C-alpha positions in Angstrom: 11.4 22.2 12.9 12.0 21.9 8.9 11.1 18.9 7.2 14.2 17.5 6.2 15.4 17.5 10.0 12.1 15.5 11.4 12.3 13.1 8.4 16.0 12.3 9.7 14.6 10.8 12.7 13.3 7.0 13.2 9.7 6.4 12.5 7.4 4.5 14.2 3.5 3.7 14.3 1.0 4.5 16.7 -1.9 2.3 17.3 -3.6 5.2 19.3 -4.7 8.3 17.8 -2.1 10.9 18.4 -2.5 14.4 19.7 -0.4 17.4 20.4 1.1 17.4 24.0 -0.4 13.8 24.8 1.2 11.0 26.0 1.1 7.4 23.4 2.3 4.2 24.3 3.5 2.1 21.4 2.8 -1.6 21.1 4.9 -4.1 22.2 6.5 -4.7 18.7 7.2 -0.8 18.1 8.5 -0.9 21.7 11.0 -3.7 21.3 12.2 -1.9 17.9 12.8 1.4 19.3 14.6 -0.1 23.0 16.1 -2.9 21.8 17.1 -2.5 18.1 17.6 1.2 17.9 18.7 1.3 21.7 16.6 4.8 22.2 16.5 6.2 25.6 14.4 8.7 27.8 14.7 12.3 26.1 15.5 10.9 22.4 13.3 12.2 19.8 11.4 9.9 16.9 8.8 10.3 14.6 5.2 9.0 15.3 2.4 8.8 12.6 -0.9 6.9 13.1 -2.4 6.4 9.6 -4.3 9.2 9.5 -2.4 11.6 7.7 0.8 14.2 8.7 3.3 13.0 11.7 4.4 14.2 14.8 7.8 15.0 16.7 7.6 13.1 19.8 10.1 12.7 23.0 10.2 8.9 24.6 9.2 9.9 28.5 9.6 6.2 29.5 11.6 2.9 28.5 10.0 0.1 29.8 10.5 -4.0 28.4 7.5 -4.2 26.4 6.1 -0.7 26.6 7.7 2.7 25.4 6.0 6.0 26.3 6.4 9.1 24.4 4.7 12.5 24.1 3.7 14.4 20.8 5.6 17.8 21.0 4.9 19.2 17.1 2.8 18.1 14.3 3.7 18.3 10.5 1.0 18.2 7.8 3.0 15.9 5.5 1.3 13.4 3.7 3.5 12.6 0.6 0.4 10.6 -1.1 -0.2 10.8 -4.9 -2.9 13.1 -6.1 -4.7 10.2 -8.3 -6.8 7.7 -6.0 -5.0 4.5 -7.4 -6.6 0.8 -6.8 -5.2 -2.5 -7.8 -6.7 -6.0 -7.7 -4.1 -8.8 -7.8 -4.0 -12.1 -7.9 -1.4 -12.8 -5.3 1.9 -14.8 -6.2 3.2 -17.2 -3.9 5.5 -16.8 -1.0 8.1 -13.6 -0.5 7.3 -12.4 -3.8 3.7 -11.3 -1.9 5.9 -9.0 0.5 7.7 -7.3 -2.2 5.1 -6.7 -4.0 3.0 -5.2 -1.1 6.4 -3.1 -0.4 6.5 -1.4 -3.6 3.1 -0.8 -4.0 2.8 1.2 -0.9 6.3 2.9 -1.7 4.6 4.3 -5.4 1.5 5.3 -3.3 -1.1 2.8 -4.5 -4.2 3.8 -2.1 -5.7 0.2 -1.9 -4.7 -3.4 -3.0 -7.3 -6.1 -3.3 -6.6 -9.8 -3.6 -8.0 -11.2 -6.5 -9.5 -14.9 -6.2 -9.3 -16.1 -9.9 -9.7 -19.1 -12.2 -6.1 -20.1 -12.4 -4.9 -18.2 -9.5 -2.6 -20.5 -7.1 -2.1 -18.5 -3.6 -4.7 -18.2 -1.1 -5.0 -14.8 0.6 -6.5 -16.1 3.8 -7.0 -14.0 7.1 -3.3 -14.6 8.4 -2.0 -14.1 4.9 -3.6 -10.2 5.1 -2.8 -9.7 8.6 1.0 -10.4 7.5 0.7 -8.2 4.4 -0.7 -5.2 6.5 2.4 -5.1 8.8 4.8 -5.4 5.7 2.7 -2.2 4.4 3.3 -0.5 7.5 7.2 -1.4 7.6 7.1 -0.1 4.2 5.2 3.5 5.7 8.1 3.5 8.3 10.8 3.2 5.6 9.4 5.5 2.9 7.9 8.0 4.9 4.6 7.3 3.7 1.8 8.5 6.7 -1.4 7.1 5.2 -0.9 3.2 4.4 -2.1 1.4 1.8 -5.4 -0.4 2.3 -5.4 -4.2 2.0 -8.8 -5.3 1.3 -10.6 -8.6 2.2 -9.9 -11.1 -0.8 -12.6 -10.6 -3.8 -13.7 -12.9 -6.4 -12.6 -11.3 -9.7 -16.4 -10.9 -11.1 -17.6 -9.4 -7.7 -14.3 -6.7 -7.7 -15.0 -5.7 -11.5 -18.2 -4.1 -10.0 -17.1 -3.0 -6.7 -14.5 -0.7 -8.1 -15.9 3.0 -8.8 -17.6 3.7 -12.1 -15.9 7.2 -12.4 -13.0 6.7 -13.1 -10.7 4.6 -16.0 -10.6 0.9 -15.4 -8.1 -1.5 -17.1 -6.8 -4.9 -16.7 -3.8 -6.4 -18.2 -4.2 -9.1 -21.3 -1.3 -10.0 -23.3 -3.8 -10.4 -26.4 -4.5 -7.2 -27.0 -2.8 -4.6 -29.0 -3.6 -1.5 -26.8 -0.6 -0.3 -24.9 -1.3 1.0 -21.0 -2.0 4.8 -20.7 0.6 7.8 -20.6 0.6 10.2 -17.6 -1.1 12.6 -20.3 -4.0 10.1 -21.4 -4.6 10.0 -17.4 -4.6 13.6 -16.7 -7.7 14.8 -14.7 -8.6 11.4 -13.6 -9.2 11.4 -10.1 -9.4 7.6 -9.8 -7.5 4.8 -11.7 -8.3 1.0 -11.2 -6.3 -1.8 -12.6 -6.8 -5.9 -12.2 -3.6 -8.0 -12.6 -4.5 -11.6 -13.1 -2.3 -14.9 -12.3 0.4 -16.5 -13.8 -1.1 -17.7 -17.5 -3.4 -14.6 -17.2 -7.4 -14.3 -16.8 -9.3 -16.9 -18.5 -11.4 -16.5 -21.4 -14.6 -16.3 -19.6 -13.2 -13.9 -16.9 -11.6 -12.0 -20.1 -15.3 -11.7 -21.4 -16.6 -10.8 -18.0 -14.6 -7.7 -17.9 -14.9 -6.3 -20.9 -18.7 -6.6 -20.4 -18.2 -4.4 -17.0 -16.4 -1.7 -19.1 -13.2 -2.7 -17.8 -10.6 -1.8 -20.9 -7.8 -4.7 -22.0 -4.5 -3.5 -22.0 -1.3 -5.1 -23.1 1.7 -4.1 -20.9 4.1 -4.7 -23.5 6.2 -7.2 -26.0 7.2 -9.5 -22.9 4.9 -11.4 -20.1 5.9 -10.1 -16.9 5.5 -11.7 -13.5 2.5 -10.9 -11.6 4.5 -8.4 -9.1 6.5 -6.7 -12.0 3.3 -6.1 -14.0 1.2 -4.6 -10.5 4.6 -2.4 -10.5 4.2 -0.9 -13.9 0.8 -0.5 -13.8 1.3 1.8 -10.3 3.9 4.1 -12.3 1.6 4.2 -15.1 -1.1 5.4 -12.5 0.6 8.1 -10.8 
């Protein structure tokens, strides 16, 4: 089966590890989406992925009220991932803007999102918030065809984040007061890892800027206007491609 054909099938995420010729049971949420929303029945085909890379063509073998069983028939080594590993630390915006941010960063191939705790930040990335955002990541993967979900890490204090990101790649933080404009694709050529930090509305504090520079992070101006948090994050995600 060609990639175009399997890509046209509805996509579902499996919590169970997938293997050829093995039956798998979808969780209640995915089962209800398959059976009630899409009205799929026994014998219909769908695409399954489990987050480890690649995807499977699967056939529905049983549909019950809260459970759907399928068997994996064919494997496709299709990852659709960016060549460069991109980590973005973000002081999350409020409300529905978080969902929009996560969806778009997933579509753009960001590897890891780290919610940042900053001096001027207002959103509180609690456990329930991160759980909800992880579901948004999976929904974006189903829509976009991405097979390895973006990882959302537990929230970190900004100064801790500065030291946890690997030292091998380029590291930048958005700071409107700088003259240096963001790196071009040519400027990042050969880089396997890139990390960015995006502050809250109002930007990083003076102390945080000093800490970032001391840790070896490069301050970068994103342009002549002040972007909202999610816009800034999407911009640097595109630069990181």
